[in-house]
Every structure is written in C-alpha cells, then in structure tokens.
N, C-alpha and C positions, 0 to 999 in steps of 0.2 A: 127604248128596249134594251136597258145597258145591262140588266142580270144576262138574257138572252146572250148577248156578246161576249161578255166574259163567262161564259158556261161553254160557248162554243169555243172560245181561244182554249180555254184550260183545258177543253176534252182534245182538242187538236196536239196539244202540248202534252200527251199522255196520262191524263190527269183520267181517274176510271170513275164510273159514276157514283160509286159509294162514295168515295174522297171527295168527289165534287158536291155531293149531298150534306156532307159534315162539313165540309168549308162553307159552305152556304148559311150556316148556323154560327159561325164565330163572326165577331164583332168585325175581323178583316175583310169579311165579304163586302161589307157598306164602302168603304174604300176601294175596294177593286171596282166595285160595280160605279162609282164617282169617276174611276178614271178610264171607263170604257171607250169613250171617244177617241181617246188614245192609243187604242189597239190598231187601229189603221196604219200607225206609223212601225209599230214592232211588226204587224205582217207584212208589209212591204220593203223591210230591211232583212226579214227572214225570207221572204220571197225573192229576192234579188241580191245573190252575193255577190255580185260585179258593184254595187253600193258600198260594199266593206271594201272590196279591193281597190276602189279609187279614191276612198275618203283615209282609210284606215293609215297608209304610208304617209300621208301628209300629217299626221300626229307628231308633233313637235315636244310634247313633254313627256315624260316617263310615265309609264301606265301601269298599273298592277290591276291583274286581269285574275279573279277569285273563283273558285268554284267549289262545290261540294262533292267528297268522293262518293255518297250515295246521292246525289242527284239524278236525273234521269239522263241516258246517253246524250240528247239534243243539247244538254246543258254543257257539259263535259267537250261535245264537239263544238258550240260556240264558243266556248273559253279558250280552247286549241287554235280556233280560225283567227279569233281576236288576236292572242297573244304571236300567233305567226305573222299578222299583218302589221303590223305598228311596231316602227322600228327599235323604239327602247320601251318593248314591252318585257313585264317579268309575269308567269304565271302561277298561281299558287292554288294547289287544290288542297283542301282543309279534309283529313281521313274523318268518315263518321257521320258529315255534316250533308244535308241536302239542299234544297234551294232556300230553305228556310233557316238559311244558318244562326246558329245560336250566339248572342253576343259575348258570351264567355271563349268561344272557339275563334271568333273572330277579332275581339279584343288584340290579343298579342300579335296577331296578323298584319294590322294595320300599327301598331305600335313600334313593330320592327322595319314595316316600310316608311314611314314617317321619322 
C-alpha cells in the first residue's frame, strides 16, 4: 500500500488534500510511491530528535545544509537543527524556493560550495 503510505506521510508534512491530489497526477508520484518503504526511516528520524543529537556531532566532513525560503516551516526547522548540530556545517536558504527547488536556483549555490 505504497500510495497510501506516501499520502499519509505527505499529509503529516503539511501538504493539503488539494496539493496531494495534484501531486498524484505527476510523474514524480510513482517515484515517491516506489520509495515508500524507506519512509519508516524518515519518520523515525523526525520522531526522535535524539538520533540527530547523537550522530550529527560525529560528522567529520564539511556539510552544506540547503532549504528553500518558501518551504513549509518544518523544512526550515530541520535545516536549522542539522546545521546547528554538525560541527562544520553551513546553512544556506534559497529565497523564493520551496522543497522542490529549481536547478537554476540550486546550481549557483552548489558551484559556490564546491
């Protein structure tokens, strides 16, 4: 019941019913549905902030944490938590972008980082 799992996950992440129905009509829906079995890992991490606190300080490489300025509040909160917990992290918010950031907006950020 992958479709049901994805729909429930997205509704708890703030996607309203109309947006969800629209999303189901896109080619990306099938990709999300195929990844549904991995949602247990996402929800486990989101449900237990201690997991981030235990693991993030051990990340030994520089980390770029990116979020979109027009994303739902949970995305900004997650980006802030990760950037604040990883020792060598830099956070970058891309103005005017959502969780579905455009490649045109993302490319310059990545080029600057690398």
